[in-house]
C-alpha angles and dihedrals in degrees: 000000000000115000108194118107114271094012113151118249130204102254090205091064106083121209115243125203092201097069092062096239119155104240130207102235129190108206115205103218115193095181093257132114098254097055091043093054090044090055091046092051092049090052092045089053088063101258123140099248130191120185123221131183117205115225100210101168127066089210107028119190115247091231134019120245103252108298094338130105132013141209093064128142087262090055092050091054092047090051091050092050090050091051090050091053092047089048099235132129115263135203139173115226120199109225095150096120094047090048092050092052101040101035114017097038090043089051091053093044092052093051090045088057093050096257132124112230131193107224093190091065091047091050092051092047100043106025116023097033100028115030094026095039094047091052091046093052091047089055093051101261119145101208146006115233123204137172095246118136102237136103133238112209118200114210126213091260091054096254117133134225131195113229136179118271118267089246105059091194089067098033114140099175090117093070090046094053089101093069115111126209095271093050092045090053089065100038126108124189109180094179099052102078096051125087093211118135123238089256089055090051088052090048090051090051090051091050089052090052095246111156091210091070092109100028112130118252117251116245140193120007113348096218092051098065097176093051093236100132094167091052090049091050092047092052093050103032100031129220126293120172118227144157130282107213135191122228091273091055097254117143111246100166149342133253135196097225133359089218088072092071137070132194111272094025116145107169126070097025092131093210111171099216136027126259116267090254092046093237126128120273127220136199108268103170140008118205114190091181095069095015094240133142119206120208133187146145124312092254090064090063092067110119122198099180143000141200118222130190137205096035116199121195129210089218130333117008114247119252123227123331120350138176116230142141120258133210118202104186137025096262099024130120126257119255128193115253144167113229133193128186115215129185125002141250116007090347095058117123132187116220112201123188119191122223087217126018117265130202137228099026109161129193109249094040121111126249111207120196123214133193100199105306093339120103108227097184146281143249138187116257111241105166138008134205117216131203095238103024141048121264114295 
């Protein structure tokens, strides 16, 4: 290993914590308490840590709206103050254009196509562990450190696995399920293998003298600071009136833009009259081609299987049929499944069959497979098969 600053490093040679080496670590510091404590722990472990804040907006707001949003000017200053207290160098890197293309534009394109994306997964895949990691490796760093709650397990042969955090209540492995083996080899999550509560993390930050100890957590989508996703979509995608249909194709209402709905949605449907059985109706399908939204009873949301595309594996891809558990949303429960990988390369698809039907599965979401606590990989849901209806 070369030690001089900026020296290139073989990206195929993963850093290992078990051999006792002092690693050059780039700590992504959002300005929040988790990333600050993660950077402090990495420095305390003896690594050579440099903090970096990612400027992801061309026109950042000066202050966040309550506990919403992140990556503002305020956050940048908080991150810098934390780095000063920890005693590490600190920089701000402008990735706003890359973030706009790979995350924001992708988010809008998915909604335009009638799908429901998860921008946090895309940010981890394309920004934190692609654009940021590639730049870090080019500058001679060994690993990127973040405040995510997940665990990297190093096997005897040096290979790495992504596992759930010790504290399942804080586990964030779902949004990291897009990391491939190379990215995982250079990832460091200092908070994932501790069972401390969030209040204990805040108390640790206070003991370390970090001013972010009581800073509110950010919520929702970071680039929609006011939390009004439908308003954001309307401003960028416009309004286009269309029909709300029942399962028989009868018009039961009107909408001002199909992009304002997601599969499984119940509130805000603005249907003028109740269903014949008097029970609530939910969004079943969104068709951008004819700008229609189909609604129906809760039972029609039950999905028995799905097909997912663009699979990404946290290690070696599985072979043939396998039994796993699947998670379908960031804070969702696991459900037993049988999964089969078909095809290869760009044509590869993941076929997932549920042991018991599940509800509210939307194209565009990610399905993440687990083998016990280990994250096997993830894929983007393209089609679903329902108990009472044909595939969506």
